N, C-alpha and C positions, 0 to 999 in steps of 0.2 A: 627792953629785950633787943638784942642785936639781930641783924638780918639772918645770920647763920643759925641762931637759936630758933628764930621764927620758922625758918625752912625745915630745921630738924624736927620741930614739933608737928609740923604739917605732915612730914614724911612718916612720923610715928603715929599719925592719926589722932593726935591730941588737940590739934587745931584744924579748922576747916578754912581752906582758901578756895574761892570759886574757880580760879584758873589752875593753880598748882595741884589741888586735890583731884580735879578732873583728869589732868594730864597723867598723874601718877596712877590713877585707877585704870587708865588705858595703856599702862606699861611703858610710859615714857621714862627715861632715865635722866637723872640730874647730872650734868657734866660739870657745870660751874656756876657761880654767881657773878653776874656782871655789874660792876659799879658804874655810876653816872651814865647809865643807859638812857634814861629820860629824866634829866635833872629837874624839870619843872613839875613832875608828877609827885604830889605830896603823899598820896596814899602808899606808893611803893618806896618813897624816899629816894627815888631815882634809880632803884635797883631793878634788875631783871634776872631771870634764870635761863640758862642755856640748856635746853632739853633735847634728848635724842630718842627717836623711836626706831627700832629695828624692824625693817620690812622683811618678813620671812620669805616672801615671794621674790625678793631681789636676786637676780642672777647676773653677776658681773660678766660672765662669758656671753650672755645674751646681748650685751651692748654691741658686740662686734657685728651682729646681724643688722643693727640699726644704722651703722655708720655708712655714709654715702661714699661710694667709690668715686673719686675725682676723675677717673679715666673712663673714656668711652672707646670700645674696640669696634672698629668698622672693617668688615670683610668686603673688599671690592672684587667682584667675580670677573675673571678673564674668560668670557663666554665664547666658545667656538660656534660659529654659525655653520651648521651642517644640515643635510637633508633629513627631514623627519616624515614619517608616514601619517601621523595624526596628532591630535592634541595630547593624547596620553603619553606619547613618546617624548614630546616637548616637555611635559610636566615631569616625566621621569628624570630627564637631564637636569632640570631646575632643582628638583628635590635633592639630588646628589650634592650640589653645591651648598644648599641650605643645611643639609645634614652635617657636612664637614665644618661649616662655619659655626654651627651650634656646638660641636665638639670642642671648639676653641673659645667657647663662651663669648661669642661676638654679640654685641648689643645691636648692631645693624648689619644687614646683608644687602649689598648694593649691586644690582644688575645693570647692564648697559642700556643706553637709550635705544628705543625702538627695536629691542631684541626680539619682540614677537613677530618681526618680519619673517622670522624662520618659518612661521606657519604657512607662508605663501608657497613653500616648497611642495606642498601637496594640494594646493588649490589650482583651479583652472587659470591659464595664462590670459592676459588681457592688457588693455592700455593701463599704464601706471596708475592713473587717477582712479580707475574703476577697480583695479586689482587690490589696492590697499584698503578700499572701502569694505572688502570682504572680511577684513579682520574684525569688524564690528560684531560679526556673528559669534566671535569667541570671547567677547568682553565679559559676559556673565560667568563663563567658565573660568576665565582668567582671574576674576575677583574672588570667586568661591575657592579656587585652588590656593591662591596666595594667602587668603584669609585663614584657611585651615592650616597651612604650613607655618604661619606665624605663631599660631596657638600651639600646634603640635611640637614645634622645636623651641618654643619660648624665646623668640627673637623678633626684632622689628625688621621688616623687609621693605626696602625701596625697590619695587619690582620694575626697574628701568622705566620705560614709557611705552604706551600702547596707543596706536592710532584708532580713534573711535569716532563714529558719526553720532552727533547728539540730536536732540529733538528738533533743533533748527535746521537739520539736514546738512550742517557744516561738519567738516572733518577736523578734528583737533588732535594734537600730540599731547597726551595726558600722562603725567607721572603719578604713580600711586604709592602711598605709604601705608603698609599693612602693619598695624601694631600687634604686639604679642597678646593683647587682650581680645583680639578678634575684630576690633573696629578698624576703619581705614579712612584716609583722606586722599584727595586728589588735587593736583596742581596743573593747570593748563599752561603749556609753554607760551611764553609771552613774545619772545623774539624768534620769529620763524626765519629759517634760512631761505635764501632765494630758490634753492633747489626744492625745498619742501613745498614752497608756494607754487613754483612753476610746474613740477612734475606730478604732484599729488593733490594740489589744491588745499593744503593745510591752512587753517585760519588761526590767528593768534588768540590767546586768552586775553582777558581784560584787566586782571589784577592778580596780586599775590594773595593766595588764599591763607 
């Protein structure tokens, strides 16, 4: 009996083959017979069958959604430092830029370094070192606001940097990354400028996070 005859009888259910019969029962389609596929296999005579199974759930158009975009769009905000009356007004200005960046499908929105200095415009005046330490009072609001904006507008926000007093009572210049999933990370500035150290007493971070 030739290989073709054997396969035909299996397809006609006159013979039982432990592999081919099972595949045919599961609606696999025979495409062709492959010769010398496994020459050393005596039972198959070195032959194999090329089978195809049609997946009814397969959607070629859906593959486009899985393709990774090789490009990253970054929106760098040209932020105008103006007088504000409270944190809400500051947040309103920030949301405007985030909204525009989101319309352009930006992957990242980048705000300037130390742009939260704008909050000093409605705080009491004082010596530079003491004045900037007042910004710590807004750290929690700052984090909550930008976390919510990243989720709301489905974009990642690098919210400039913010001067914050940590548990060791030292002042740090910290950059925050707010992800679109609501999580965030922070990086302490490592190389402090002479003016940051002299006028505000900013301490450097110790490592790249």
